[in-house]
C-alpha positions as CSV (number, residue, x, y, z in Angstrom):
1,M,12.7,8.6,7.3
2,A,13.9,10.3,4.2
3,A,11.2,11.1,1.6
4,Q,8.5,9.3,3.7
5,H,5.9,11.7,4.9
6,S,3.1,9.3,5.9
7,I,2.8,5.8,7.3
8,D,0.0,3.5,8.3
9,L,-0.6,2.3,11.9
10,N,-2.3,-1.1,12.2
11,A,-3.5,-3.3,15.0
12,D,-5.0,-6.7,15.4
13,L,-8.6,-6.3,16.6
14,G,-11.9,-8.3,16.9
15,E,-10.3,-11.1,18.9
16,S,-12.9,-11.5,21.6
17,F,-14.8,-14.7,21.6
18,G,-18.0,-15.4,23.5
19,S,-17.6,-14.4,27.1
20,W,-13.8,-14.1,26.7
21,S,-12.8,-10.4,26.1
22,M,-9.5,-9.8,24.3
23,G,-7.7,-6.6,23.6
24,Q,-8.5,-2.8,23.8
25,D,-10.4,-2.4,20.5
26,S,-12.1,0.9,21.3
27,A,-8.9,2.6,22.5
28,M,-7.0,1.3,19.4
29,L,-9.6,2.5,16.9
30,G,-9.0,6.0,18.2
31,Q,-5.3,5.8,17.2
32,V,-4.8,3.5,14.3
33,S,-5.5,3.9,10.6
34,S,-6.0,0.2,9.7
35,A,-7.5,-2.6,11.7
36,N,-6.6,-6.3,11.1
37,I,-9.8,-8.0,12.1
38,A,-9.9,-11.6,13.1
39,C,-11.9,-14.0,11.0
40,G,-13.1,-16.6,13.5
41,F,-10.4,-19.3,13.0
42,H,-8.0,-18.2,15.8
43,A,-10.4,-15.7,17.6
44,G,-13.5,-13.6,17.1
45,D,-17.1,-14.9,17.0
46,P,-19.6,-13.5,14.4
47,Q,-21.2,-11.0,16.8
48,A,-17.8,-9.7,18.0
49,L,-16.6,-9.4,14.5
50,R,-19.7,-7.5,13.4
51,T,-19.4,-5.1,16.3
52,T,-15.8,-4.5,15.6
53,L,-16.4,-3.8,11.9
54,Q,-19.2,-1.4,12.8
55,A,-16.9,0.4,15.2
56,A,-14.1,0.6,12.6
57,A,-16.5,2.0,10.0
58,E,-17.7,4.7,12.4
59,A,-14.1,5.6,13.3
60,G,-13.1,5.8,9.6
61,V,-10.5,3.1,10.1
62,T,-9.6,0.9,7.1
63,V,-10.5,-2.7,7.5
64,G,-8.2,-5.7,6.7
65,A,-8.8,-9.4,7.1
66,H,-6.7,-11.3,9.6
67,P,-7.0,-15.0,8.7
68,A,-5.3,-17.8,10.6
69,Y,-4.8,-21.5,10.8
70,R,-7.9,-23.3,12.2
71,D,-6.6,-23.1,15.8
72,L,-8.8,-21.6,18.4
73,A,-7.2,-23.4,21.3
74,G,-3.7,-22.1,20.4
75,F,-4.8,-18.6,19.3
76,G,-3.5,-19.4,15.8
77,R,0.1,-19.4,17.1
78,R,0.8,-23.0,16.3
79,F,1.7,-24.3,12.8
80,V,-0.9,-26.5,11.2
81,D,0.3,-28.9,8.6
82,A,-2.7,-28.4,6.3
83,S,-2.5,-29.3,2.6
84,A,-2.2,-26.4,0.2
85,E,-5.7,-27.0,-1.1
86,E,-7.2,-27.0,2.4
87,L,-5.4,-23.9,3.4
88,T,-6.4,-22.0,0.3
89,A,-10.0,-22.8,1.0
90,D,-9.7,-21.9,4.7
91,V,-8.2,-18.5,3.9
92,L,-10.7,-17.8,1.1
93,Y,-13.5,-18.8,3.5
94,Q,-12.3,-16.4,6.2
95,L,-11.7,-13.5,3.8
96,S,-15.1,-13.9,2.2
97,A,-17.0,-14.2,5.5
98,L,-15.4,-11.1,6.9
99,D,-16.0,-9.2,3.7
100,G,-19.7,-10.1,3.9
101,L,-19.9,-8.9,7.5
102,A,-18.0,-5.8,6.5
103,A,-20.5,-5.0,3.7
104,A,-23.3,-5.2,6.2
105,A,-21.4,-2.7,8.4
106,S,-21.1,-0.3,5.5
107,T,-17.4,-0.9,4.9
108,R,-15.2,-3.4,2.9
109,V,-12.1,-5.5,3.4
110,R,-9.2,-3.5,1.8
111,Y,-6.2,-5.8,2.5
112,I,-5.2,-9.0,4.1
113,K,-2.7,-9.7,6.9
114,P,-2.3,-13.3,8.0
115,H,-2.2,-14.0,11.8
116,G,0.3,-15.7,14.0
117,A,1.9,-18.9,12.7
118,L,0.3,-18.4,9.3
119,Y,2.0,-15.0,9.1
120,H,5.4,-16.6,9.7
121,A,4.7,-19.5,7.3
122,C,4.1,-16.9,4.6
123,H,7.7,-15.9,5.0
124,S,9.3,-19.3,4.6
125,H,6.9,-22.1,3.8
126,P,6.6,-22.5,0.0
127,G,3.3,-24.5,0.1
128,H,1.5,-22.3,2.6
129,A,2.8,-19.0,1.1
130,L,1.5,-20.1,-2.2
131,A,-1.8,-21.2,-0.7
132,V,-2.4,-17.7,0.8
133,V,-1.7,-16.0,-2.5
134,D,-3.9,-18.5,-4.3
135,A,-6.7,-17.5,-2.0
136,L,-6.1,-13.8,-2.8
137,S,-6.1,-14.6,-6.5
138,A,-9.4,-16.6,-6.2
139,F,-11.0,-13.7,-4.3
140,A,-9.8,-11.2,-6.9
141,E,-11.2,-13.4,-9.7
142,A,-14.6,-13.7,-8.0
143,T,-14.9,-10.0,-6.9
144,G,-12.7,-8.0,-9.3
145,R,-10.9,-6.6,-6.2
146,V,-7.1,-7.1,-5.8
147,L,-6.3,-6.9,-2.1
148,P,-2.8,-6.0,-0.9
149,L,-1.0,-8.6,1.2
150,L,0.6,-7.1,4.3
151,L,3.7,-8.9,5.7
152,A,7.2,-8.2,7.0
153,P,10.0,-7.5,4.6
154,G,11.5,-10.5,2.8
155,A,8.4,-12.7,2.8
156,L,8.3,-15.5,0.3
157,A,4.5,-14.9,-0.2
158,H,5.4,-11.4,-1.3
159,Q,7.6,-12.7,-4.1
160,I,4.8,-14.9,-5.3
161,A,2.2,-12.1,-4.9
162,A,4.3,-9.6,-6.8
163,E,4.5,-12.0,-9.8
164,R,0.7,-11.9,-10.0
165,G,0.3,-8.1,-9.7
166,I,-0.8,-8.2,-6.0
167,P,0.4,-5.2,-4.0
168,T,2.9,-6.1,-1.3
169,P,3.1,-3.5,1.5
170,Q,5.6,-4.1,4.3
171,E,5.4,-3.6,8.0
172,I,7.5,-3.3,11.1
173,F,6.4,-4.0,14.7
174,A,6.6,-1.3,17.3
175,D,6.2,-3.6,20.3
176,R,8.3,-6.6,19.3
177,A,12.1,-7.2,19.7
178,Y,14.1,-7.9,16.5
179,R,17.0,-10.3,15.8
180,P,20.1,-9.0,14.0
181,D,18.8,-10.7,10.8
182,G,15.6,-8.7,10.8
183,T,13.3,-11.4,12.1
184,L,11.3,-11.2,15.2
185,V,12.4,-12.7,18.5
186,S,10.2,-15.7,19.3
187,R,7.4,-15.1,21.7
188,R,8.8,-18.1,23.7
189,E,11.8,-16.0,24.6
190,P,12.0,-13.3,27.3
191,G,11.7,-9.8,26.0
192,A,10.0,-10.7,22.7
193,V,7.2,-8.3,23.4
194,V,8.1,-4.8,24.5
195,T,5.7,-3.4,27.0
196,H,7.6,-0.3,28.2
197,I,5.9,2.6,26.5
198,P,8.8,5.1,26.5
199,A,11.0,2.4,24.9
200,V,8.5,1.7,22.2
201,A,8.0,5.5,21.6
202,E,11.8,5.9,21.3
203,T,12.0,3.0,18.8
204,I,9.4,4.6,16.6
205,Q,10.8,8.1,16.9
206,R,14.2,6.7,15.7
207,Y,12.5,5.0,12.9
208,A,10.7,8.2,11.9
209,E,13.9,10.1,11.9
210,E,16.4,7.6,10.6
211,G,14.4,4.7,9.1
212,T,16.2,2.2,11.4
213,I,15.3,-0.4,14.0
214,I,17.7,-1.4,16.7
215,A,18.0,-5.2,17.1
216,E,18.4,-7.0,20.5
217,D,22.2,-7.0,20.1
218,G,22.4,-3.4,19.1
219,T,22.6,-3.9,15.4
220,S,21.0,-1.1,13.4
221,L,18.5,-2.5,10.8
222,Q,17.5,-0.3,7.8
223,I,13.9,-1.3,7.0
224,Q,11.5,0.3,4.5
225,A,7.9,0.0,5.8
226,D,4.5,1.1,4.7
227,S,2.9,0.3,8.1
228,I,3.7,0.0,11.8
229,C,1.9,-2.8,13.8
230,L,0.8,-2.5,17.4
231,H,-0.9,-5.3,19.3
232,G,-4.2,-4.5,20.9
233,D,-3.7,-7.2,23.5
234,T,-0.4,-5.7,24.8
235,P,-0.8,-4.2,28.4
236,S,-1.6,-0.5,28.1
237,A,-2.1,-0.9,24.4
238,G,-4.2,2.2,24.1
239,A,-1.6,4.4,25.8
240,M,1.2,2.8,23.8
241,A,-0.7,3.5,20.5
242,E,-1.2,7.1,21.6
243,A,2.6,7.4,22.3
244,V,3.5,5.9,19.0
245,R,1.2,8.2,17.1
246,A,2.6,11.2,19.0
247,A,6.2,10.1,18.1
248,L,5.3,9.9,14.5
249,T,3.4,13.2,14.2
250,G,6.1,14.9,16.3
251,A,8.6,13.9,13.6
252,G,6.4,15.3,10.9
253,V,5.0,12.0,9.7
254,S,1.2,11.8,9.1
255,I,-0.9,8.7,9.8
256,E,-2.6,7.3,6.7
257,S,-3.7,3.9,5.7
258,F,-1.7,2.3,2.9
259,A,-4.9,0.8,1.6
């Protein structure tokens, strides 16, 4: 990875809800540098979010907001045809609520990364991409804090954000399969989520050394990324995160939050 000596490791955390336990938060906090914490609309109840924020603060992990469509039943993975005004308010609400809980845990929200279907909408849906950026702009106006928007390369929302002076860090996924055009293989298709730890470690070692990701058909994709995402709900997520971190540090790349 020419001239890149550090990179961020992020994971989606805080997704437990009531008696339903989700993910391996404790193990992931020992490996990642940034935590995308659920905001209650797709997962995460207030007590779980507060506990996760406190744990992140104690671990020295940077906190990001992980807002979603209002879709608990579908875990935020279903598109919701909300109006732009409604979605702006929903994202601003989630961001503000999590930031308040974060302040009580002696930390602050430093960036935003949309979840699930909203994440994908930010790449191609003009109205919803604009709505997410409008929420960030409203938050910045109210607080004086301009939060980076973390998405995959080529996102429409990044184009809009850049025009407003909002930082636009990019990420790749360690445990997801890629199509030749650089998009992710749909979770509805076999092999979309990679669970074989040696394969994931090999992918990240190659990226660290060459800056490339190999798509499902063997195409070599050249991608510039500021962060690498791992999913805390993947089987053996903690061991996978440890292997990814070892692959990066073994290649001389340090782990540091972009935010």
